[in-house]
Each structure stands twice: as structure tokens, then as C-alpha cells.
FIKOLZA-1660 file (N, C-alpha, C; in steps of 0.1 Angstrom, whole numbers, plus 5000, padded with zeros to 4 digits):
% residues 176
   i   px   py   pz ch aa at
   1 6798 1288 7913  A  M  N
   1 6805 1299 7907  A  M CA
   1 6797 1306 7897  A  M  C
   2 6798 1319 7897  A  S  N
   2 6790 1326 7887  A  S CA
   2 6798 1329 7875  A  S  C
   3 6791 1334 7865  A  K  N
   3 6797 1337 7852  A  K CA
   3 6808 1347 7854  A  K  C
   4 6805 1356 7863  A  K  N
   4 6814 1367 7866  A  K CA
   4 6827 1362 7872  A  K  C
   5 6825 1353 7882  A  D  N
   5 6837 1348 7888  A  D CA
   5 6845 1339 7878  A  D  C
   6 6839 1332 7870  A  T  N
   6 6846 1324 7860  A  T CA
   6 6853 1333 7850  A  T  C
   7 6847 1344 7846  A  A  N
   7 6854 1353 7837  A  A CA
   7 6866 1360 7844  A  A  C
   8 6864 1363 7857  A  K  N
   8 6875 1369 7864  A  K CA
   8 6886 1359 7865  A  K  C
   9 6883 1347 7868  A  S  N
   9 6893 1336 7869  A  S CA
   9 6900 1334 7856  A  S  C
  10 6892 1334 7845  A  A  N
  10 6898 1332 7832  A  A CA
  10 6908 1344 7829  A  A  C
  11 6904 1356 7832  A  T  N
  11 6912 1368 7830  A  T CA
  11 6924 1367 7838  A  T  C
  12 6923 1363 7850  A  K  N
  12 6934 1361 7859  A  K CA
  12 6944 1351 7854  A  K  C
  13 6939 1340 7849  A  T  N
  13 6947 1329 7844  A  T CA
  13 6954 1334 7832  A  T  C
  14 6947 1341 7823  A  K  N
  14 6954 1347 7811  A  K CA
  14 6965 1356 7815  A  K  C
  15 6962 1365 7825  A  K  N
  15 6972 1374 7830  A  K CA
  15 6984 1367 7836  A  K  C
  16 6981 1356 7844  A  N  N
  16 6992 1348 7850  A  N CA
  16 7000 1342 7839  A  N  C
  17 6993 1336 7829  A  T  N
  17 7000 1330 7818  A  T CA
  17 7009 1340 7810  A  T  C
  18 7003 1352 7808  A  K  N
  18 7010 1362 7801  A  K CA
  18 7022 1366 7809  A  K  C
  19 7021 1368 7822  A  E  N
  19 7032 1372 7831  A  E CA
  19 7042 1361 7831  A  E  C
  20 7038 1348 7832  A  D  N
  20 7047 1337 7832  A  D CA
  20 7055 1337 7819  A  D  C
  21 7048 1339 7808  A  N  N
  21 7055 1340 7795  A  N CA
  21 7065 1351 7795  A  N  C
  22 7062 1363 7800  A  Q  N
  22 7071 1374 7800  A  Q CA
  22 7083 1371 7809  A  Q  C
  23 7080 1364 7820  A  L  N
  23 7091 1360 7830  A  L CA
  23 7100 1350 7823  A  L  C
  24 7094 1341 7816  A  K  N
  24 7103 1331 7808  A  K CA
  24 7111 1338 7798  A  K  C
  25 7105 1347 7791  A  I  N
  25 7112 1355 7780  A  I CA
  25 7124 1363 7787  A  I  C
  26 7121 1369 7798  A  L  N
  26 7131 1377 7805  A  L CA
  26 7142 1368 7810  A  L  C
  27 7138 1356 7815  A  E  N
  27 7148 1346 7820  A  E CA
  27 7157 1341 7809  A  E  C
  28 7151 1339 7797  A  N  N
  28 7158 1334 7786  A  N CA
  28 7168 1345 7781  A  N  C
  29 7163 1358 7781  A  E  N
  29 7172 1369 7777  A  E CA
  29 7183 1371 7787  A  E  C
  30 7180 1369 7800  A  K  N
  30 7190 1370 7810  A  K CA
  30 7201 1359 7808  A  K  C
  31 7196 1346 7806  A  N  N
  31 7206 1335 7803  A  N CA
  31 7214 1338 7791  A  N  C
  32 7208 1343 7780  A  E  N
  32 7215 1346 7768  A  E CA
  32 7226 1357 7771  A  E  C
  33 7222 1367 7778  A  L  N
  33 7231 1378 7782  A  L CA
  33 7243 1373 7790  A  L  C
  34 7240 1364 7800  A  Q  N
  34 7250 1358 7808  A  Q CA
  34 7260 1350 7800  A  Q  C
  35 7254 1342 7790  A  N  N
  35 7263 1334 7781  A  N CA
  35 7272 1343 7773  A  N  C
  36 7265 1354 7768  A  E  N
  36 7273 1363 7759  A  E CA
  36 7284 1370 7768  A  E  C
  37 7281 1374 7780  A  L  N
  37 7290 1380 7789  A  L CA
  37 7302 1370 7792  A  L  C
  38 7299 1358 7794  A  G  N
  38 7309 1347 7796  A  G CA
  38 7318 1346 7784  A  G  C
  39 7312 1346 7772  A  Q  N
  39 7320 1345 7760  A  Q CA
  39 7329 1357 7758  A  Q  C
  40 7324 1369 7761  A  E  N
  40 7332 1381 7760  A  E CA
  40 7343 1381 7770  A  E  C
  41 7340 1376 7782  A  K  N
  41 7351 1375 7792  A  K CA
  41 7362 1366 7788  A  K  C
  42 7358 1355 7782  A  E  N
  42 7367 1345 7777  A  E CA
  42 7376 1351 7766  A  E  C
  43 7369 1358 7757  A  K  N
  43 7376 1365 7746  A  K CA
  43 7386 1375 7751  A  K  C
  44 7382 1382 7761  A  F  N
  44 7390 1392 7768  A  F CA
  44 7403 1386 7774  A  F  C
  45 7400 1375 7781  A  L  N
  45 7412 1368 7788  A  L CA
  45 7422 1363 7778  A  L  C
  46 7416 1357 7767  A  R  N
  46 7425 1352 7757  A  R CA
  46 7433 1363 7750  A  R  C
  47 7426 1374 7747  A  L  N
  47 7433 1385 7741  A  L CA
  47 7443 1391 7750  A  L  C
  48 7440 1392 7763  A  F  N
  48 7450 1397 7773  A  F CA
  48 7462 1388 7774  A  F  C
  49 7460 1375 7774  A  A  N
  49 7471 1365 7775  A  A CA
  49 7479 1366 7762  A  A  C
  50 7473 1367 7751  A  E  N
  50 7480 1369 7738  A  E CA
  50 7488 1382 7738  A  E  C
  51 7483 1392 7743  A  F  N
  51 7490 1405 7744  A  F CA
  51 7502 1404 7753  A  F  C
  52 7500 1397 7765  A  E  N
  52 7512 1395 7774  A  E CA
  52 7523 1387 7767  A  E  C
  53 7519 1376 7760  A  N  N
  53 7529 1368 7752  A  N CA
  53 7536 1377 7742  A  N  C
  54 7528 1386 7735  A  F  N
  54 7534 1395 7725  A  F CA
  54 7544 1404 7732  A  F  C
  55 7541 1410 7744  A  K  N
  55 7550 1419 7751  A  K CA
  55 7563 1411 7754  A  K  C
  56 7561 1399 7760  A  K  N
  56 7573 1391 7764  A  K CA
  56 7582 1388 7752  A  K  C
  57 7575 1384 7741  A  R  N
  57 7583 1381 7729  A  R CA
  57 7590 1393 7723  A  R  C
  58 7583 1404 7722  A  T  N
  58 7590 1416 7716  A  T CA
  58 7601 1421 7725  A  T  C
  59 7599 1420 7739  A  T  N
  59 7610 1424 7748  A  T CA
  59 7622 1415 7746  A  T  C
  60 7620 1402 7745  A  K  N
  60 7631 1393 7742  A  K CA
  60 7638 1396 7729  A  K  C
  61 7630 1398 7719  A  E  N
  61 7636 1401 7706  A  E CA
  61 7643 1414 7706  A  E  C
  62 7638 1424 7713  A  R  N
  62 7645 1437 7715  A  R CA
  62 7659 1435 7722  A  R  C
  63 7659 1428 7732  A  I  N
  63 7671 1425 7740  A  I CA
  63 7681 1418 7731  A  I  C
  64 7676 1408 7723  A  E  N
  64 7685 1401 7714  A  E CA
  64 7690 1410 7703  A  E  C
  65 7682 1419 7698  A  L  N
  65 7686 1429 7688  A  L CA
  65 7697 1438 7693  A  L  C
  66 7696 1442 7706  A  F  N
  66 7706 1451 7712  A  F CA
  66 7719 1443 7713  A  F  C
  67 7718 1430 7717  A  K  N
  67 7730 1423 7719  A  K CA
  67 7738 1421 7705  A  K  C
  68 7730 1419 7695  A  T  N
  68 7736 1416 7682  A  T CA
  68 7735 1427 7672  A  T  C
  69 7733 1439 7676  A  A  N
  69 7730 1451 7667  A  A CA
  69 7742 1453 7658  A  A  C
  70 7754 1452 7663  A  G  N
  70 7766 1454 7655  A  G CA
  70 7772 1442 7648  A  G  C
  71 7764 1431 7647  A  Q  N
  71 7769 1419 7642  A  Q CA
  71 7774 1420 7628  A  Q  C
  72 7767 1427 7619  A  E  N
  72 7772 1429 7605  A  E CA
  72 7785 1436 7604  A  E  C
  73 7786 1447 7612  A  V  N
  73 7799 1454 7613  A  V CA
  73 7810 1446 7618  A  V  C
  74 7808 1438 7629  A  L  N
  74 7818 1430 7634  A  L CA
  74 7822 1419 7625  A  L  C
  75 7812 1413 7618  A  Q  N
  75 7815 1403 7608  A  Q CA
  75 7824 1409 7596  A  Q  C
  76 7821 1421 7593  A  A  N
  76 7829 1427 7582  A  A CA
  76 7844 1430 7587  A  A  C
  77 7846 1432 7600  A  L  N
  77 7859 1435 7606  A  L CA
  77 7867 1422 7608  A  L  C
  78 7861 1410 7608  A  L  N
  78 7868 1398 7611  A  L CA
  78 7880 1395 7601  A  L  C
  79 7878 1398 7588  A  P  N
  79 7890 1396 7579  A  P CA
  79 7901 1405 7582  A  P  C
  80 7898 1417 7587  A  V  N
  80 7909 1427 7591  A  V CA
  80 7916 1421 7603  A  V  C
  81 7909 1415 7612  A  L  N
  81 7915 1409 7624  A  L CA
  81 7924 1398 7620  A  L  C
  82 7919 1390 7610  A  D  N
  82 7928 1379 7605  A  D CA
  82 7940 1384 7598  A  D  C
  83 7939 1395 7591  A  D  N
  83 7951 1401 7584  A  D CA
  83 7961 1406 7595  A  D  C
  84 7956 1411 7606  A  F  N
  84 7965 1415 7616  A  F CA
  84 7973 1403 7622  A  F  C
  85 7966 1392 7624  A  D  N
  85 7972 1380 7629  A  D CA
  85 7983 1376 7619  A  D  C
  86 7980 1376 7606  A  R  N
  86 7990 1372 7596  A  R CA
  86 8002 1381 7596  A  R  C
  87 7999 1394 7597  A  A  N
  87 8010 1404 7597  A  A CA
  87 8019 1403 7609  A  A  C
  88 8013 1400 7620  A  L  N
  88 8021 1398 7632  A  L CA
  88 8030 1385 7631  A  L  C
  89 8025 1375 7625  A  A  N
  89 8033 1363 7623  A  A CA
  89 8044 1365 7613  A  A  C
  90 8042 1373 7603  A  E  N
  90 8053 1376 7593  A  E CA
  90 8063 1386 7599  A  E  C
  91 8058 1395 7607  A  L  N
  91 8068 1405 7613  A  L CA
  91 8076 1398 7624  A  L  C
  92 8071 1388 7630  A  K  N
  92 8079 1380 7640  A  K CA
  92 8090 1372 7633  A  K  C
  93 8087 1367 7621  A  K  N
  93 8097 1360 7613  A  K CA
  93 8108 1370 7608  A  K  C
  94 8104 1383 7605  A  A  N
  94 8113 1392 7599  A  A CA
  94 8123 1397 7609  A  A  C
  95 8121 1395 7621  A  D  N
  95 8131 1398 7632  A  D CA
  95 8133 1413 7633  A  D  C
  96 8122 1421 7632  A  N  N
  96 8123 1435 7633  A  N CA
  96 8113 1439 7645  A  N  C
  97 8120 1440 7657  A  D  N
  97 8112 1442 7669  A  D CA
  97 8104 1455 7669  A  D  C
  98 8109 1466 7664  A  A  N
  98 8102 1479 7664  A  A CA
  98 8089 1478 7656  A  A  C
  99 8089 1472 7644  A  Y  N
  99 8077 1471 7636  A  Y CA
  99 8067 1461 7643  A  Y  C
 100 8073 1450 7648  A  Y  N
 100 8065 1440 7654  A  Y CA
 100 8057 1446 7666  A  Y  C
 101 8064 1454 7675  A  Q  N
 101 8058 1459 7686  A  Q CA
 101 8047 1470 7683  A  Q  C
 102 8050 1478 7672  A  G  N
 102 8040 1488 7668  A  G CA
 102 8027 1481 7663  A  G  C
 103 8029 1471 7654  A  V  N
 103 8017 1464 7649  A  V CA
 103 8010 1456 7660  A  V  C
 104 8018 1451 7669  A  E  N
 104 8012 1443 7680  A  E CA
 104 8004 1452 7689  A  E  C
 105 8008 1464 7691  A  L  N
 105 8001 1474 7699  A  L CA
 105 7988 1478 7693  A  L  C
 106 7988 1480 7680  A  I  N
 106 7976 1483 7673  A  I CA
 106 7966 1471 7673  A  I  C
 107 7972 1459 7671  A  H  N
 107 7964 1447 7671  A  H CA
 107 7957 1445 7684  A  H  C
 108 7964 1447 7695  A  H  N
 108 7958 1445 7708  A  H CA
 108 7947 1455 7711  A  H  C
 109 7949 1467 7707  A  K  N
 109 7939 1478 7708  A  K CA
 109 7926 1474 7700  A  K  C
 110 7929 1470 7688  A  F  N
 110 7917 1466 7679  A  F CA
 110 7910 1454 7685  A  F  C
 111 7917 1444 7689  A  R  N
 111 7911 1432 7695  A  R CA
 111 7903 1435 7708  A  R  C
 112 7909 1444 7716  A  D  N
 112 7903 1447 7729  A  D CA
 112 7890 1456 7726  A  D  C
 113 7890 1464 7716  A  T  N
 113 7878 1472 7712  A  T CA
 113 7867 1462 7708  A  T  C
 114 7871 1452 7699  A  L  N
 114 7861 1443 7695  A  L CA
 114 7856 1434 7707  A  L  C
 115 7864 1431 7716  A  R  N
 115 7860 1423 7727  A  R CA
 115 7851 1431 7736  A  R  C
 116 7853 1444 7737  A  S  N
 116 7844 1452 7745  A  S CA
 116 7830 1453 7739  A  S  C
 117 7829 1451 7726  A  K  N
 117 7816 1450 7719  A  K CA
 117 7809 1437 7720  A  K  C
 118 7816 1427 7727  A  G  N
 118 7810 1414 7729  A  G CA
 118 7815 1403 7720  A  G  C
 119 7825 1406 7712  A  L  N
 119 7831 1396 7703  A  L CA
 119 7841 1387 7711  A  L  C
 120 7840 1374 7710  A  E  N
 120 7849 1365 7717  A  E CA
 120 7854 1355 7707  A  E  C
 121 7866 1350 7708  A  V  N
 121 7872 1340 7700  A  V CA
 121 7867 1326 7705  A  V  C
 122 7863 1318 7696  A  L  N
 122 7860 1304 7699  A  L CA
 122 7873 1296 7700  A  L  C
 123 7876 1292 7712  A  E  N
 123 7889 1285 7714  A  E CA
 123 7888 1271 7708  A  E  C
 124 7897 1268 7699  A  V  N
 124 7898 1255 7692  A  V CA
 124 7912 1252 7692  A  V  C
 125 7916 1239 7696  A  K  N
 125 7930 1235 7696  A  K CA
 125 7931 1222 7689  A  K  C
 126 7943 1219 7685  A  Q  N
 126 7946 1206 7679  A  Q CA
 126 7943 1195 7689  A  Q  C
 127 7936 1185 7685  A  G  N
 127 7933 1174 7694  A  G CA
 127 7919 1175 7700  A  G  C
 128 7912 1186 7699  A  D  N
 128 7898 1188 7703  A  D CA
 128 7889 1179 7695  A  D  C
 129 7879 1174 7701  A  V  N
 129 7869 1165 7694  A  V CA
 129 7861 1174 7685  A  V  C
 130 7859 1169 7672  A  F  N
 130 7851 1177 7662  A  F CA
 130 7837 1177 7666  A  F  C
 131 7830 1188 7666  A  N  N
 131 7816 1190 7668  A  N CA
 131 7810 1198 7657  A  N  C
 132 7801 1191 7649  A  A  N
 132 7796 1198 7637  A  A CA
 132 7787 1210 7641  A  A  C
 133 7783 1211 7653  A  D  N
 133 7775 1223 7657  A  D CA
 133 7783 1235 7659  A  D  C
 134 7796 1234 7662  A  I  N
 134 7804 1246 7664  A  I CA
 134 7816 1247 7656  A  I  C
 135 7819 1236 7648  A  H  N
 135 7831 1236 7639  A  H CA
 135 7826 1234 7624  A  H  C
 136 7834 1240 7615  A  E  N
 136 7832 1238 7601  A  E CA
 136 7843 1230 7595  A  E  C
 137 7841 1217 7591  A  A  N
 137 7852 1209 7586  A  A CA
 137 7854 1213 7571  A  A  C
 138 7867 1217 7569  A  V  N
 138 7870 1221 7555  A  V CA
 138 7874 1209 7547  A  V  C
 139 7882 1200 7554  A  T  N
 139 7887 1188 7548  A  T CA
 139 7890 1177 7558  A  T  C
 140 7892 1165 7553  A  Q  N
 140 7896 1154 7562  A  Q CA
 140 7909 1149 7556  A  Q  C
 141 7918 1146 7565  A  I  N
 141 7931 1140 7561  A  I CA
 141 7933 1128 7570  A  I  C
 142 7942 1119 7565  A  P  N
 142 7945 1107 7573  A  P CA
 142 7951 1112 7586  A  P  C
 143 7946 1106 7597  A  A  N
 143 7951 1111 7611  A  A CA
 143 7966 1106 7612  A  A  C
 144 7975 1115 7617  A  P  N
 144 7988 1111 7620  A  P CA
 144 7990 1100 7630  A  P  C
 145 7980 1099 7640  A  S  N
 145 7980 1088 7650  A  S CA
 145 7966 1084 7652  A  S  C
 146 7964 1073 7658  A  D  N
 146 7951 1068 7661  A  D CA
 146 7943 1076 7671  A  D  C
 147 7949 1083 7680  A  D  N
 147 7942 1091 7690  A  D CA
 147 7937 1104 7684  A  D  C
 148 7941 1108 7671  A  L  N
 148 7936 1120 7665  A  L CA
 148 7924 1117 7655  A  L  C
 149 7920 1104 7654  A  K  N
 149 7909 1101 7645  A  K CA
 149 7896 1107 7650  A  K  C
 150 7889 1115 7641  A  G  N
 150 7877 1122 7645  A  G CA
 150 7879 1134 7653  A  G  C
 151 7892 1138 7654  A  K  N
 151 7895 1150 7661  A  K CA
 151 7901 1161 7652  A  K  C
 152 7903 1173 7658  A  I  N
 152 7908 1184 7650  A  I CA
 152 7923 1183 7649  A  I  C
 153 7928 1184 7636  A  I  N
 153 7942 1183 7634  A  I CA
 153 7948 1197 7632  A  I  C
 154 7941 1206 7625  A  D  N
 154 7946 1219 7623  A  D CA
 154 7934 1229 7622  A  D  C
 155 7936 1241 7627  A  V  N
 155 7926 1252 7626  A  V CA
 155 7931 1261 7615  A  V  C
 156 7923 1262 7605  A  I  N
 156 7926 1271 7593  A  I CA
 156 7922 1285 7595  A  I  C
 157 7910 1287 7601  A  E  N
 157 7905 1300 7604  A  E CA
 157 7898 1301 7617  A  E  C
 158 7901 1311 7626  A  K  N
 158 7895 1312 7639  A  K CA
 158 7879 1314 7638  A  K  C
 159 7872 1310 7648  A  G  N
 159 7858 1312 7649  A  G CA
 159 7855 1323 7659  A  G  C
 160 7844 1330 7658  A  Y  N
 160 7841 1340 7667  A  Y CA
 160 7826 1339 7671  A  Y  C
 161 7823 1344 7683  A  Q  N
 161 7809 1344 7687  A  Q CA
 161 7806 1358 7693  A  Q  C
 162 7794 1363 7691  A  L  N
 162 7789 1375 7696  A  L CA
 162 7779 1372 7706  A  L  C
 163 7782 1374 7719  A  G  N
 163 7773 1370 7730  A  G CA
 163 7772 1354 7729  A  G  C
 164 7760 1349 7728  A  E  N
 164 7759 1334 7727  A  E CA
 164 7758 1329 7713  A  E  C
 165 7758 1338 7703  A  R  N
 165 7756 1334 7689  A  R CA
 165 7769 1334 7682  A  R  C
 166 7771 1323 7675  A  I  N
 166 7784 1321 7667  A  I CA
 166 7782 1329 7654  A  I  C
 167 7791 1338 7651  A  I  N
 167 7789 1346 7639  A  I CA
 167 7799 1341 7628  A  I  C
 168 7809 1334 7632  A  R  N
 168 7818 1327 7622  A  R CA
 168 7823 1314 7629  A  R  C
 169 7820 1303 7622  A  F  N
 169 7824 1290 7627  A  F CA
 169 7839 1288 7624  A  F  C
 170 7847 1282 7633  A  P  N
 170 7861 1280 7630  A  P CA
 170 7862 1269 7619  A  P  C
 171 7871 1271 7610  A  K  N
 171 7873 1262 7599  A  K CA
 171 7885 1253 7603  A  K  C
 172 7882 1240 7603  A  V  N
 172 7892 1230 7608  A  V CA
 172 7894 1219 7598  A  V  C
 173 7905 1212 7600  A  V  N
 173 7909 1200 7593  A  V CA
 173 7907 1189 7603  A  V  C
 174 7900 1178 7600  A  I  N
 174 7899 1167 7609  A  I CA
 174 7906 1155 7604  A  I  C
 175 7909 1146 7614  A  G  N
 175 7916 1134 7611  A  G CA
 175 7906 1123 7608  A  G  C
 176 7910 1114 7598  A  Q  N
 176 7901 1104 7594  A  Q CA
 176 7906 1090 7598  A  Q  C
% end
């Protein structure tokens, strides 16, 4: 081999080494970009999933808000409903049918209007088993019989629910 061929070969080797280095650099950049793209895709998917959860949660909250939008107003009207019940009981004792029928008519109309807005009475009777999740015990008294121990003896105040939510717990007396 001549000096010329050796120089050409050395130049070619340098060129090949330079090209190999550039290829390696480009390959590294490509790998870095692919990793970055993968990370960005993952961030996007997480963000998208988070947004979907947010939409579901806000939709559920909005539906719940519509169901209970008038809760405060209905809670403020509950004492009026209690007063109507007491007035009807007293008018029944007074033996004046005309007054009783007039007040009863207004009472039914008022109660039906509240029912149309989603208000329901929580049915509680004497002898029902006491449940701390849905009843509020005002006091305990000795049970008149053994079968009434731990059960409701008297209902002091009616309870009401709006949709699935209890807005006033029934106040009860339980046997001990």
C-alpha cells in the first residue's frame, strides 16, 4: 500500500467514524424524543382520565343539587306542617266540623304541594326497632313490657326525607 492509499483509508475511516458518531447522536436524540413522546402521551392520558372523572363528579353533584335545591326552604316549612298537625288534632277535639274540614283541606293541599317537591314522611310507629342511623332518641324510659325494650315507645316529632336524604330525623322515646 502506498502512502496515498493509507491516507485515503485513514480519511475514509475518519469519515466513517464521524458518520457513525453522527448516527449514534441521531439515534440517541431519536430515543430521547420517543421517551419524551411516551411521557407526554402518558400525561395526556392521565389528564384526560382526570377530566372524565371531573365531568362525572360535577354531573353527579349537579343532579344532587337539583334534587335538594329547595332543602332549606322545605326545612323552614316543616314547623308550619307540624303546627297544622297540632291544629287539626285540637280542632278534632273541639267538635267543630266546619272549622276542622276547612283546616284539613288547607293541610292536605299544603302537604301534597310539599310531597310534589320530593318531601316524604319517614314512617315510624310504636314498636319499631330503634335505629340510630334514622332515628333521634330524645329520651329513654322504662319499657312498659319486655317486648318493647330497645324499641320505639313514642314518636315526639315526625321525620322527613327529601329524595334519599333525611332532612329531619324523627324524634323518638325508646324503651329501656
